[in-house]
C-alpha positions as CSV (number, residue, x, y, z in Angstrom):
1,X,-5.2,-9.2,3.9
2,X,-2.1,-8.9,1.7
3,X,-1.1,-7.8,-1.8
4,X,-2.3,-10.1,-4.5
5,X,0.8,-9.3,-6.7
6,X,4.3,-8.3,-6.1
7,X,4.8,-4.5,-6.5
8,X,7.7,-3.0,-8.4
9,X,8.5,0.3,-6.8
10,X,10.4,2.9,-8.7
11,X,10.9,6.7,-9.0
12,X,10.0,8.6,-12.1
13,X,11.1,12.2,-12.0
14,X,11.4,11.9,-8.2
15,X,7.9,10.7,-7.9
16,X,7.5,7.2,-6.4
17,X,5.2,4.8,-8.2
18,X,4.3,1.1,-7.8
19,X,3.5,-1.3,-10.7
20,X,2.0,-4.7,-10.0
21,X,4.1,-7.5,-11.5
22,X,2.5,-10.5,-13.3
23,X,-1.1,-9.3,-12.9
24,X,-2.0,-9.9,-16.6
25,X,-5.0,-7.8,-17.7
26,X,-6.4,-7.5,-14.1
27,X,-4.8,-4.1,-13.6
28,X,-3.3,-1.8,-16.1
29,X,-1.7,1.3,-14.5
30,X,0.5,2.6,-11.8
31,X,0.0,3.6,-8.2
32,X,1.3,7.1,-7.4
33,X,2.7,7.0,-3.9
34,X,4.3,8.9,-1.0
35,X,6.5,7.5,1.8
36,X,3.5,6.4,3.9
37,X,2.0,4.5,1.0
38,X,5.3,2.8,0.4
39,X,5.4,1.7,4.0
40,X,1.8,0.4,3.8
41,X,2.6,-1.6,0.7
42,X,5.7,-3.0,2.5
43,X,3.4,-4.2,5.3
44,X,1.0,-5.7,2.9
45,X,3.7,-8.0,1.5
46,X,2.7,-10.3,4.4
47,X,-0.8,-11.2,5.6
48,X,-1.6,-8.4,8.1
49,X,-4.6,-6.7,9.6
50,X,-5.3,-2.9,9.4
51,X,-4.5,-2.7,13.1
52,X,-1.1,-4.3,12.5
53,X,-0.3,-1.8,9.7
54,X,-1.3,1.1,11.9
55,X,0.9,-0.2,14.8
56,X,3.8,-0.6,12.4
57,X,3.4,3.0,11.1
58,X,3.2,4.3,14.7
59,X,6.8,3.2,15.1
60,X,7.9,5.2,12.1
61,X,5.7,8.4,12.0
62,X,5.0,11.2,14.4
63,X,1.2,11.1,13.8
64,X,-1.9,10.2,15.7
65,X,-3.4,6.8,15.5
66,X,-6.4,8.4,13.8
67,X,-4.3,10.0,11.1
68,X,-2.5,6.8,10.4
69,X,-5.7,4.7,10.3
70,X,-7.1,7.2,7.8
71,X,-4.1,6.8,5.6
72,X,-4.2,3.0,5.8
73,X,-7.9,2.9,5.0
74,X,-7.4,5.2,2.0
75,X,-4.7,3.1,0.5
76,X,-6.4,-0.2,1.3
77,X,-9.6,1.1,-0.3
78,X,-7.8,2.0,-3.5
79,X,-6.1,-1.4,-3.6
80,X,-9.5,-3.2,-3.0
81,X,-11.2,-1.1,-5.7
82,X,-8.5,-2.2,-8.1
83,X,-8.6,-5.9,-7.0
84,X,-4.9,-5.8,-5.8
85,X,-5.6,-7.4,-2.4
86,X,-6.4,-10.8,-1.1
87,X,-8.6,-10.9,2.0
């Protein structure tokens, strides 16, 4: 899976957000993020599996595999619901 559109990441009042670029009418809105979400989106710029994302996050975060997998699934589910992923 990977992102269907390039994401423009920016901070507004110190809150990170992502906006899909060139998605036409398919998505209108922003994604509110934290650091973990930003790292997940970075991984999704390439075609990766959930396991590969979790492995990448394990190198960056002091968290259990289960915690990271939960975070990845939560973000991926939101992206799927909004049709922002290609499978």
